[in-house]
C-alpha positions in Angstrom: 62.3 89.4 76.5 64.9 87.0 78.2 62.8 83.9 79.2 60.3 81.3 77.7 57.7 79.0 78.1 58.9 75.8 79.0 55.9 73.2 80.2 52.7 73.0 81.3 52.9 71.5 85.0 50.3 69.2 86.5 50.2 68.7 90.1 49.2 65.1 90.8 48.5 62.6 93.3 50.0 59.8 91.0 52.8 61.5 89.2 53.7 58.5 87.0 49.9 57.4 86.7 48.6 60.3 84.9 51.3 61.2 83.0 51.2 57.5 81.5 47.4 58.5 80.4 48.8 61.8 78.6 51.6 60.2 76.8 49.5 57.6 75.6 46.7 59.6 74.5 48.8 62.5 73.0 51.4 59.8 71.6 54.1 61.3 73.3 56.8 59.6 75.8 58.2 59.8 78.8 61.1 61.7 79.1 62.1 62.0 82.7 60.9 59.6 85.2 62.0 60.4 88.9 60.0 60.3 92.4 59.7 64.2 92.2 58.8 64.5 88.9 57.7 62.7 85.7 58.0 64.3 82.1 56.1 63.9 78.9 57.2 65.0 75.5 56.7 64.8 71.9 58.6 62.7 70.4 60.4 64.7 67.8 62.7 66.7 69.9 63.0 69.7 67.4 59.2 69.8 67.9 57.2 73.0 69.4 55.1 71.2 71.5 55.7 72.3 75.1 56.1 69.0 77.7 53.9 68.2 80.0 55.9 68.0 83.6 54.1 66.0 86.5 54.7 66.7 89.9 53.2 64.8 93.2 50.9 66.7 95.3 48.8 65.4 97.8 46.3 68.0 98.0 42.5 67.0 96.7 40.9 68.5 93.7 38.0 70.6 94.8 36.8 72.8 92.2 37.4 73.3 88.2 41.1 73.9 87.2 41.5 77.5 85.7 43.7 76.0 83.2 43.1 73.4 80.8 44.3 71.9 77.4 42.3 71.7 74.0 43.2 69.1 71.8 43.0 69.3 68.5 41.2 67.0 65.7 41.4 66.9 61.9 38.0 65.4 61.2 34.8 64.6 63.3 35.7 60.9 62.9 39.1 61.7 64.2 37.4 63.8 67.0 35.1 60.6 67.9 38.0 58.4 67.8 39.9 60.8 70.3 37.1 60.7 72.6 36.6 57.0 72.7 40.7 56.6 72.8 40.7 58.8 75.9 37.8 57.1 77.8 39.3 53.8 77.1 42.4 55.0 79.2 40.3 56.2 81.9 39.2 59.5 81.1 35.4 60.4 81.6 32.9 63.0 80.8 32.5 65.8 82.7 29.5 68.6 83.0 31.2 71.9 83.9 28.0 74.0 82.4 29.2 73.9 78.5 25.7 73.1 77.2 25.2 72.0 73.7 28.7 72.8 72.2 30.7 70.9 69.1 33.4 69.9 71.4 33.8 67.2 73.6 34.6 67.9 77.3 36.4 65.5 79.6 38.7 64.9 82.8 41.6 62.8 83.1 42.1 60.0 85.6 42.7 62.4 88.2 39.8 64.8 87.2 41.5 67.6 85.0 39.2 68.6 82.4 40.3 69.0 78.7 38.7 69.4 75.7 38.4 67.1 72.6 37.7 69.6 69.6 35.8 69.3 66.6 37.9 70.4 63.5 39.1 74.2 63.4 41.2 75.5 60.8 43.0 77.7 63.1 44.3 74.5 64.9 45.6 72.8 61.7 48.7 72.7 62.8 49.2 72.6 65.9 49.7 69.2 67.1 48.3 67.2 69.6 47.6 70.3 71.5 45.7 72.6 70.1 45.9 75.2 72.9 46.7 75.8 76.8 43.4 77.9 77.6 43.3 80.0 80.8 40.4 81.5 82.6 40.3 85.2 83.3 38.7 87.9 84.4 40.6 90.4 81.8 41.7 88.1 79.0 43.4 91.3 77.1 45.6 92.3 80.5 46.8 88.9 81.3 47.3 88.2 77.4 49.7 91.1 77.5 51.5 89.9 80.6 52.3 86.6 79.3 53.4 88.0 75.8 55.5 89.9 77.8 56.9 86.9 80.0 57.1 84.1 77.2 57.9 86.5 74.0 54.8 85.2 72.2 53.2 88.1 70.5 49.9 88.8 71.1 47.6 87.2 68.0 44.3 88.7 68.6 42.4 90.2 71.7 39.2 91.2 72.8 37.3 91.6 76.1 35.7 88.1 75.7 39.1 86.0 74.5 42.8 86.5 73.5 45.4 84.1 72.1 49.1 84.5 71.9 51.3 82.0 69.7 54.9 81.5 68.9 56.1 84.0 66.3 56.9 81.2 64.4 53.3 80.4 63.9 53.6 76.7 65.0 52.7 74.7 68.2 50.1 75.3 70.5 48.0 78.9 71.3 48.2 79.9 74.5 44.7 81.4 75.1 42.5 83.4 77.3 39.1 83.2 78.2 36.8 86.0 80.2 35.2 84.2 83.0 33.5 85.1 86.3 34.8 82.3 88.1 36.6 83.1 91.2 40.4 81.6 91.9 40.2 80.3 95.3 42.8 77.8 95.9 46.8 77.0 94.6 46.1 76.2 90.8 46.7 72.5 90.3 47.9 73.1 86.5 50.5 75.9 85.8 52.9 77.2 83.1 56.7 77.6 83.9 59.1 79.7 82.8 62.9 78.6 81.6 65.3 81.8 81.2 68.6 81.6 79.1 71.8 80.5 79.8 73.5 84.1 79.6 70.6 86.1 81.6 71.0 87.5 85.3 68.2 85.2 87.1 67.1 88.3 89.5 67.2 90.8 86.6 64.6 88.3 84.9 62.3 88.3 88.2 63.0 92.2 88.2 61.8 92.0 84.8 58.5 89.3 85.5 57.5 91.8 88.7 58.0 95.6 86.6 55.4 93.4 83.9 53.4 92.7 87.0 54.0 89.5 88.6 54.1 89.0 92.6 57.1 86.5 94.1 55.4 84.4 96.4 57.0 82.6 99.2 59.1 79.4 98.7 57.7 76.2 99.1 59.9 73.6 98.0 58.8 73.9 94.5 62.2 74.0 92.3 63.1 77.6 90.8 61.5 81.0 91.7 57.7 80.8 92.9 55.8 83.8 91.5 52.0 84.3 90.5 50.9 86.7 87.5 48.4 89.7 87.8 45.4 87.5 88.5 47.3 85.3 91.1 48.2 82.2 88.5 51.3 80.8 90.2 54.3 80.2 87.8 57.7 79.4 88.4 60.9 80.6 86.7 63.8 78.3 86.1 67.4 78.3 85.3 68.5 76.7 82.2 70.3 73.9 84.1 69.6 71.9 87.2 70.8 74.8 89.2 67.8 76.2 91.3 69.3 78.6 94.0 67.5 81.4 95.1 67.9 84.5 93.3 
């Protein structure tokens, strides 16, 4: 394994505006504020939370995202307080066919779905973000690919749901949930990978392709643009601000 998960990237019409929403909701801080990128990260620099990165994108959201965040709660009262805080910051309730469930489905000010979960034992030590959830036709296959890409071991797997977590046993889960929905456009949320300083970026691209990734045409996005086995886009970045073609 020579790459690691770096961040969750949001395409955003107003990057700073939606970044401020997530920073306030999670209790995180804005760490990068540029016209082409706004980053939000947990205040503890040694924490295991993945950063959130917001990049400008004028393309309108026209369908349910294939990736979303699940937020943890410590109690039912805390869950209610989280929902109320999110609504006060500009979120809204959304119906994606969830029915009567103990979690609450919301959308941020740009329509990106997320869930505020009821208390669950498996998420007691995750921090603010319990899980990064990806819709998939084949949870086991996609979990295998992302385990190879990220170095996170598969904690559980099955026909309907699979999950990865850092080998430290801390931080958010990466979960894959079976869905019949068909991917119809470029994802507005994606995962980005970071290679290690001593690694050959070309070799890392080859390794990811051998695991099932497809290289995509450059579109101006920093890094090397690829897609996983279910065509979910992701980028591979160099450790420094060196995004030369590999």
